[in-house]
N, C-alpha and C positions, 0 to 999 in steps of 0.2 A: 498131744494129739486130740484127746477127747475134748479138751477145753476149746481147741480151735474149731472142732466140729460143732460143739454146742454154740459157740459164738456165731458161726455161719448160720446155724439154724435159727438163732434168735434174730439175727439180722434179716433173714428171709421172712420171718413172721412179721417183723416190724415193717418191712417193705410191702408185704401183702396187705397189712392193715392200712398202711398209708395209701396204697392204690385203691382200696375199697372206699376209704374216706374221700379220696379225690374224685371218685366216680359218682359221688352224691352231690347233686347240684341244687340250685334254687330256681323255682318257677315263680315268676312275678309278673304282674300286669295290672290292668284296670278293667273293671266291669261298670257298664252304664245301663240305665233304664231308659228306653225310648218311650216317652209318655205323650199323650195327646195334650194339646194346649188347653189350659184351664182345669186339668184334672188334678186331684189331690196327689201330692208327691208321695211316692212309695219310699219307705226307709231302705236304702241300699244296704244298710248294715245287716238286714235280715236275709240277704241272699246267701247262697251256699255255692262254693266252688270246690270241685274235687276231681281227682284223677282216677281213671280206670285203666289199669295196665292192659296192654294188648298182647304182651308176651309173658308166657308162664315162667320164663327164666328170671324175670325181674324179682329180686328179693323183697319180700314184704315183711317189715318188722311188726310184731304184735304190740299194740298199745292198750294195755289193760284199762286205762282210764276211759277209753272210747268204747269199751264194751259194756259199761255199766253207767248209765246217766240218770239224772233226776229232773223231773218237772214238777214243781210244787204248785198246789192250788191254793191261792191266797188272794183274798179280796175279790172273789169271783173272776180271777184271772189265772191262766196258766203261765208260770214263770220258770224258764224263759219262753218267749213266743216261738222260737225256732231252736231245735236241738239236733246236733249231729251225733249219730251212733254208728259204729261198725255193723254191717249186716251180720245177723246172728246174735247181736247183743241185745240188752234189755234196758228198759226205762222204768224207773219207779215213779209212782204218782202219789206222794203223800198229800193228805187233805189237812191243810192248816186252818180251814175256815170252821166257824161254829155251826155249820149246817152241812147237809149231805151233798155229795156230788156223784155223778155216774159217768165215768170216762169210757168213751167208745170211739171206734173208727170203722167205717163201712167200706174202706178202700179195698179194691179187688186183690191188691198185693198180699193182704193178710188182715182181714177184719177181726175185731175183738170187741168184747164188752166186759168191762171190769165190774159191772154191777153197781149198786148203790151203797156207799159207805160214808161214815161220819168222821168227825174231827179226830185226829190222832192216828187214824188207820192209813196204811200204805198198801197199794196193790201194784203189781208189776206186769208189764206186757213185753213180749219178745218180738223183735223185728227181723224175721229170718231172711227176707229178700231185699236187695237194694231197691231204693225208690223213695217216693215222698208219701208220707202217711198223714193226712189231715186228722187232727184229734179234736174231739168235741166233748162237751158235757151235756147229757140228755136233760138236765134240769135247767141250766142257764145257757140260753142260746148265744149270749155274747162271748162265751168262752171258746176261743179257737187257738189251737197250737199246731205246729208242724214238726214231725220227726222225719229227718232225712237220713235214711240208712245208706251208707256208702260202702263200696267194695274195697277200699284201701284206706290207710291212715292219713293219706295226703288230702286233707279237706280243711276248709277254713271259711270264715265269713269276712267280707271286706270291711275297711274302715268307712267313715262317713263320706270320703271322697271317692270310694269305689276301688281303692288300691288293695291288692291282696298279695300274699307271699306264701308259698309252700316250700318248706325246707327239707333237706335230706332226701331228695328224690333221686333214685338211681337212674343212670342213663338208660334210655330205651324209648319205645313207642307207647303212647298213651292216647286215650280219649279224654279231653278235658270237658267237664260238665259245669254248667252254670244254671242255677235255679233261683227263681223268686216267685213269691205267691201271686204277684200281679202279672207275671209273664203268661203270654198265650201258650207257650210251650218251653220246655227245657232246651237250652242251647248246648250243642255238642260240636266238637271239632277235633280232628286228629292233631296230635302234638308230638313232635320229636324232641326229647330231652337229651342233650349232649352231656359230656362229663362236667361242663361248666354250667349246666342248667338251661333255662329258657327264659329270657327276659323280654319285657315289652309286649306281653300277650294282651291283645285287645279283644274284649268280649262285650256284646250288647244284647240285652234281653228286650224283646218287643212287648211293651205293656200298653200299647195304644188302644187295644180293644177291651182292657180290663174295666169291668163295672162291678162295684160291690153289690152283692146280693145275699139274701139270707140262705142259710143251709137248712137241710131237713134234719129231723131228729133220727134216732136210731131205728125207728120203724118206717122211715121214708116218708113221714108226714110233717106238715108245718108244726112248729112249736105252739103249745097252748099259751094263751095270755093269762097270767096269774096275777090277780090284784095284790095279794099279800104274799111276800116271799116266805113261804112256809119252810123252805129248805135253806 
């Protein structure tokens, strides 16, 4: 009798696990950049697509690897150029160059200034709120990076043809977001994900008004021209 009960309980657990797995689908589609004729083409691979759940009941699995990321400073560049982190997570900025860097962001979402530090040192910033954080070096004006803090683990960058896939998405209602640094604004739209997912999602970012322009330093002033790179 006890064996039969245990067998039924085990079968029930397996059935529940199977139903939960079946309720997780795949969201896939294509993202495009609408650019004006003659403009330099933006790299579609540096776009970010992510889902924001509209329903509190949607289970959100923790992804520890998305809570702690790294952007290295190497050869007067931030590497990678775009980084995705879960909101509330942190990004470490190790200095691999033989001179100093000063990492900062003045965005209203959460400004920070990591100060000036030399090779071999690492300092870390936390990104508490979802959104896009432009990252700069106060010494080298050509150094630009973006941290995109997302509210869920369903986030990705597209391939060079703009195709993207988000796996393991529970059924429910979401807002799908698409961002690119050349876009006039972030694209959002409501999305219903069924047990089988949502395929063929088409997104387009309007980049026709994008014009590359220099950014200001952490004091809100233009960068000084330095003849010799002392840092």
